[in-house]
Phi, psi and omega in degrees: 000341180093183177281188189286338182284337191240006178289151176297161190285152170271125178270130178230138177252121182284149174049044180247149182285157180303151178085008176295151182234160180214141177238129183241118189238125176196228174294331168236167178230132178232136178241139179190179168254147185270155354298140180240121180275115184281146175290165185286354177279353182277084173231137183117195182268120184233149167265134180237134187231120177247146181203154172176172179303130178078006175233158177278145172301112185239141177232148176203171177245125183231153179257112175260115176276191177285178182307139177092359180250148184277138170297144182235138177272121176255357167272173188287144176269183176298150175088162186290143174205161180299321179298318180297314177303308181303316181294314186294340180263016168294173180310135188300131178101331178308311178296327175288325177295320182290336182272012171074030173236062198296315180299318178297316181293326180292329178297318177288317181305304183303315180303308178302308178308313179298325182290313183292337179287320180285322176304314180294320181296317182287335176289322180301309182302322177298319179286330181291316178295333175289335187277353182254149182264162176116158186286322179301315187286332172296319180296315183288333176294315178299320179299315179287334175297316177294322176295313178307309188294327178285329174291324175293323178297315180295324180294322179293327177297314182296321177298317183295318180298315176302319180291311184298319180300325180287326181297325186269000177297144178290143186224155178287146172248119178274119178267330180208122176225102174235172179302339183244353183208134172242101187255131181235141169252130179241150182295143180264147182275138183215148187297325183290318178300313181297311182298313186297316177298313182289340176288318181283314180227132182297126171089356178292325170298313180296320172308313180298323184267026171069025175248062185304315179290318176301315179292327180288332176294312176305309178300323175303314177303305184303312183292320183295316189288322178294323180293321176297322179299310184299320178295318175297325178290332174297313178300321177296319181296321172299319182291320180289327175296322180296320175297319173294323173297313183292330177293323175298317173296327180292316181297332177261359184282140177243333174286127182302322182287327172295317180295321173298319178299315176293328173290324180291318175299322183289324178292329177289324181288330173301313179296324175288330174295320179295316175299315174301322181291321176294328182289316178301315181301319181295320175293326175294322173294328177298319177301314180292323177295322180286322180297317177297320175295322182297319183289320177300316177301318175300329183277336182248354189289157187276129182271055181277168180286157175292172174296148177294150183286170195291159182290161177297148184197158173236123182234154182239154180208161177237114184245186184304331184269009184107189178306145181219142176239141178243123177253126182254116181246128173263128170268000000 
């Protein structure tokens, strides 16, 4: 290991309850409790994950140089910064996935992909109707443009939620970085912090309190209800376009039988429009109800410690450079 001046750093978590654990993942993986004296093989860029009772599960990326060099944090620290902003506006869900919150990130990624797919389909239909002449085609073009804009608005909301959610993730604060010691401060879990996060982004408070699956489910519920609202709005737009189309046909009809048929169609469509409005309103109330229930859950959930890190194990893999061995050590 060398003398005291060239030893690898001891990782310490400041203001942390006893029994906290830390995992360092890279070409090798090390699990242990702090303070933890790192082996000399820890050289290069590593993802560090800290967790324990009373603190938020915190992830960051550090560069460990050769002996005699101080470790450097290369991920974003607390507070807004240009690097944090640019990282947060990546495609929805990707920032969370890279921050080891895969389930939560996938929910937002799938929601955004679905929204963009629906918007793209509506835009194609919109362009096709624009290429045709006539009042009916102009009516259908306006209809598809409204549908496209509705799905783009939903997708924009998902994108904003993804960015804000990433801003609020717990992050390390480096209090000391020397060749022999790396001291980090991580956020502590508190009821007010949890409630505030869940108020801003559904499930963010649960995620902060080490209930990742629970938080992802609340996020899924709100985004699903929002997608239902947008789909109901699309159906309403189609029904309103249908009634306008029937009125155009009625205005040009000269046969009494045709006039009577269009009048009946208009009356049926009016009923359908009222139904579609009720469905859309129901999904809107659903969004508010799920968000309120998420906030209540954040205020009463148990602030227990997260699950323990994995057991010691040795795993093998075959990569471009040949056979590789990963050693997992629990201190």
